[in-house]
Each structure stands twice: as structure tokens, then as C-alpha cells.
N, C-alpha and C positions, 0 to 999 in steps of 0.2 A: 099816273105819270103819262105824259104825251108820248106817242109812239116815236116821234122825231127825236125827243130827248133820250128815250131808251136806246134807239139806234146809235146815237152818238156815244152814249156811255158804254155800249157793248162793242163799238167799233164795227158795226154792220152797215151794209148798204141797203137803204130803204127803198122799197118798191111799193107804192101805195100811199094812202092818206096818213100823213104824219100828225094830223090833229086828233086822231083817235085816242081815247083814254084807255090805258091798260092798267088793270087793277091787280092781277095775279097771274101766276104761271100754272098751267094745267096740261094734262095729257091730251093727245089728239082726239080721242073718242069722247072725252068728258068735258072738253073746253066749250065755252059759250061766249056770247058777247061780253067784251071787257077783258077776256083772257088772251094771253099769248101762249102758244104751244110750240113744239119743236118737232122736226122730222129729220131722222138720220138713217133709218133702215128702210131699204126699198120694199120690203115685204108689207110695210104699212102704207103703201101708196094709195090703196083704197080708202083708208081712214083719212089720209090727207085730203082726198077729193071731197069727203063727206064732212069734214070738220066745220064746226060752227064758230070757231075762234075768230077774234078780231084780227089776229096776226099770227104768223108762224115764223120761227127761226129755222132756216134750212141752208143747205150748201149752195155754193155758187152754180153748180151744174144740176141741181135738183129740179124736177118738174115744177111748173108754176102751180100755185094754189089759187083757190077762189077768193082768198082774203089778202090783206096786206102782207108783205113779206120782208123779213130781215135776212139778207143773204150774207154769208160769211164762209171762209174756207175751213172753219172749224166749228160747226154748229153745236156740237156737244159741249165744247168749252163755253160758247156764248150762252147756252142754256144754263150751265152751272153758275155763270156770273149773274144771269137774270134771277135765278133762285136766290142768290145772295142779296140781291137788291130788294126783292119782294118779301122774303121770308126771314128777315133778320131776327135772331134770337134776342129776347129781352136781356139786358145787361144788369146784373145785380148792383145795388148801390154800394159805393165804396164804404169801407169800414170793417171792423172786427166784431162779430157777434159776441155778446156777453157770455154765451154758453161755451165759447172756445177758450183754449189755453195756448198762450204764446210764450215761449221761453224768454226769460228775462233779458238775454243778450241777443235775441233774434232781431234781424233788421228787415223791416217791411218798406217797400217802395211806395211811391205816391200812387193814389187811386186804387190800391189793392182792396179786394173784396174777399172777406173770409166768413163763410157761413157757420152755423152752429155745430158744436161737437167736433171741431177740428183740433188736432193736437200738433203743435209745432215745437220741435225740440230746441235745445240750446245751440246757439251759433248758426241758426238757419238764416239764409238770406233769400228774400223774395223780391223779385223785380217789380217795376212799375206796371200798374193796370192788370196784374195777374188776378184771376178769379179762382178761388178755392171753395168748392161746394161742400156741403155738410159731410161729416164723418170721414174726413181725410186725415191720414196720419203721416207726418213728415219727421224723419229721424234727425238726430243731432248732426249738425255740420252740413246738412244738405244745402244745395244752391239751386234756385229756380229763377229763370230769367224773366224778361218783360213779356207782357201780353200772352201769358200762358193760360190755359183753361184746364183745371184739375177737377174732374168730376167726382161725385160721391163714391166713397168706399175705396178710393185709391190709397195704396201704401207706398210711400217713397222712403226707402230705408236710409240709414245713416251715410253721410258723405256722398250721396248720389249727386251728380251734376246734371241739371236740366237746362237746356239752352232757351232761346227766345221763341215765342210763338208756337210752343209745343202744346199739343192737346193729348191729355190722358183720359181715356174713357173709363166708365165705371168699373171698379174692381181690379184695375191693372195693378200689378205689383212690380215695382222697379227696385232692383237691388236685393232681392231675396237671395239666400245662400245657394251657391252652385252645388251640384250633386257630386260631392267628392268624398270618397271613403277608401281606406286601406284595410285589406283583410288581415286580421291577426292570425297567429299560428293556430289558435283554437277555433278558428272559423268565424269569430265575431268581427265587427267592423269598427275601425277607428276613424272618426270624422276628421277630415282635413279642414282646418279653419279657413273660411272664405272671407278674407279680410280686405280685399282690394275694392276697386271702385267700378261704378257704372256711369257712363257718360251718354246722355241723350242730346244730340246736337240740335241746331235750330230747325224749325219748320217740320218737325217730326210729329206724326200722329200715331198713337198706340191704342189699339182697340180694347174692348171690354174683356176682363179676365185674362189678359195676356200677361206673361211673366218674362222679365228680363233679369237674368241671374248675375250676381257678382262672382268673380273668380277668387282663387286663393292668391294669385299674383297677377301682375299685368292689369288689364282692364277689359270690360265688356263695353263696346261702343256701337251706338246706332247713329250713323252719319246723317248729315243734313238732308232734309227732304224725303227721307224714307217714310213709307206709310205701311203700318202693320195692322192687320185685321184682328178680329176677336179670337181668343183661345189659341194664341200662338205661343210656343215655348222657344225662347232665345236662350241657349245655354251659356254657361260661364266661359268667358274669354272669347266669345264670338264677336266678329265685326260685321255689321250689316252696312253695305255700301250706300253711297249717296243715291237718293231717288229710287231705291229698291222698293218693290212691292211684294209683300208677303200676305197671301190670302189665309182664310180661316183654317185653323188646326195644323198649320205648318209647324214642324218640330226640327230644331237645329241643335245638334249635339255640340259639345264643348270644343273650343279652340278652332272653329271653322270660320272662314272668311266668305262672305257673300259679296260679290262684286257690284260695282256701280250699275244701276239701272236693271238689275236682275229682277225677274218676275217669277215667283214660285206660286203655283196654283194650290187650291185647297188640299189639305192633308199630304202635302209633299213632305217627305222625311229626308233629312240630310245627315249623313254620318259625321262623326267628329274628326278634327284634324285634316279636313280637306279644304280645297280652295275652289270656289265657284267663280268663274270669270265674269267679266263685264257683259251686261245685256243678255245673259243666259235666260232662257225661258224653259220652265219645266211644267208640264201639264199636271192637272190634279192627280193625286195619289202616286206620283212617281217616287221612286226610292233612289236617292243619289248616294252611292257608296264610294265613289272615287272623285278626284279633282276633275274639273270640267273646264275646257278652254273658253275664251271669250266667244260670245255669239252663238253658243250651242243651243239647240232646240230639242228638249229631252222628253221621253215618255217611258212609262213602264218601270218594272223592277226586275233586276237592277236597271236603272235608267240608261237608255241608249238613245241614239239620234231618232227623232220622231218618225222620219220616213221609214227607217228600218223597223221601228216598233209597229207601225201601221201594216207593213208587209207581213211581219211575224204574226200579229194578232189576226190577220185575215186567214192565216193557215190553221190557227188553233182549232176552229170548229171542224176542220177536215182531218184532224189527227187520227180519230178512230178509223175512218175509212182508209187513210194512208197506212195505218198499222195493219189492217186486214189485207190490204193489197200487197204489202211487203211480205207478210206471212204466206200468202198464196204464191208469190213469186219464189220465195225460198223453197216451198214444197215442190214447185215445178222444176226448180233447179236440181233438187235432190232426185226427183224422178228421172230427169234427163241424164244425170250422172250415173244412175243405176242402169239405165238403158245402154249408155255408152260402155259401161263395165261389162254388161252381158254380151254386147256385140264383140268386145275384145276377146272374151272367153270363147265365143263361138268360132272366131277366126283363127284361133290357135290350133 
């Protein structure tokens, strides 16, 4: 692709020779002639000066490079779009593999591709151009929208609703039973039937081996544009807000609401029956035990405001010395009190 065409497609301002041929995207230090690279982090300024790439994507205010430049106010987004242009995934051919089983009353849209060993239950509806890779199981009455990508080993349970342009990575389980039991008088546990639905709205991506559980009543819902990483547990009756980001190993207990645009770092744990406000950020391994207002920035366990957590964590390593100092002060106070008592006795 000519650099001028690439600049137009990415919406960037070209500085340099627009007739250059660009063949792939590569990192700053590994790029060579014919490659386009990107620069966003100032600590790689040295690598920018040394790069052998034909062109670089960088910010409007970034230092000049020795090669052609595509300038933009969001270079990382332009980089992502460039990757999509140069590294397009091969699209499987439409059709149903003869080794798959499709329920007799299932409805398949136009251009659907279904790989081998897929099981599609009764009453399932699959939208146009959706791709279902091998060894996927789709339960009775499930609905899947247009242009979805369902990777191998995914399980979509009965009556789950999947919107348009949803991506489910390998091994995701959508609609498994929520964790609900009642203790009997003899100490054993009675299972609470988990019979309600899970709804995954448009433009959601769910990572490998992530689980989104169905509730006994109501619904579990992941709203449009949310992106969920690998190994995340979304409990029964949870709502994940629009455009929320959940990193790996996040765990959300039942009946909790995650607000629009919230960002939960790796291994964040969220208690049940709480509400996390819009645009909340919780750093990795935070434990959220109570409801949180919009815009909070949280750290630690139990999670508190990040600034307070940083101040507290700075004191942790000093606690042994502080303990000794307090003990010494207590001893000195006792000695002073004894001296005062002796002085009182002598003056009588």
C-alpha cells in the first residue's frame, strides 16, 4: 500500500514521501524498509531516532523522526487500525461442515460459517456472516447476532442472547449455572435452580476461559462495547456497564452492577450486591467490598481512594520502627510518672 493511501485511510497527516510502499507493521527496533512502526512512549525516543522503518505513526507534538511520518492526535488508535489493515485474519468459507449437527428447527443467516464438531440445539438463531469455529456447543433457544466470531471450545448455554459483532474467545462459557445453594437443616446444600437468561449486547468481546453465569431470576447482562479479558468470573445477576474494561482474573460476585466505562485491573475482586459507579478505576488486586461513587480511583484491600492507599502503603514498611518507638515512648512515660510520684511523696 502506498503511504499516501495509508495516511488517508488512517486519517493521519503525512510528512514525507507518499509514494513509499508499506508492506507491514513492526516495532520500532525491529522495523526495516517497507515497514511502518509507531511511537507513543517518550522512553523509546532513542529507538525512534535509530529506527530503520520507512514510516512511523506518532503524535502531533512528538519529535521528528528520520523517516516519513504519519501524525495524529491518537497514534495508538491509528496503530491499531493499521494492524487491522495489514494483518487481516483469514475468513472461513461459508457453509456448515458435514461433521457438525444443527437442530432441525435452527435458523442460520446468510454467509454463516460453521466448522466441524459444532452442536447447535433446537430453536437456535444465528445471524448473517457469523463464524463458529470447531467444537462449539450452542444450547436450545439461544440467539446469536450478525458478524459474530465464536472461537473453538466455547459453550453458549440454552436461551442465551448474543448481540451483533460479539467475539467469544476460546473456552468461554456463557450462561453456566450461577452459584446458588440453600443450606438444609442437616448441613447439606439444596441447589437453587438457575433458570433465567444471560444477555451479551453488541460489540462485546469476552476472553478465553471466562465465565458469565445465569441467575435464578432476572438476568445477567454485559452491555454494549464492554471488553472482558481471560479468566474472568461474572457472577449471576451481574450487570457490566457499557464500554467497561475487566482485566484478567477479575471476579465479580452476584447481583453487582459495574458502571459504564469502569476499568478493573487484574485480579480485582468485587463483593456481591454492590454498585460500582461510572468510570471507576480499580488498580490490580484491589478488593471492593462496598458500593463506590462515579469516578473513584481505588487501590488496596479493602479498596480505598488511590491517594490514601499510596500514603498508607508508604507507611507499611516503617511500622516495625514505629512500634518500637511507641513502646520506648510508653516506657519513658511510665518512668516519668514514677519520678513524679516519688517527688510528690518527698514533698509531703
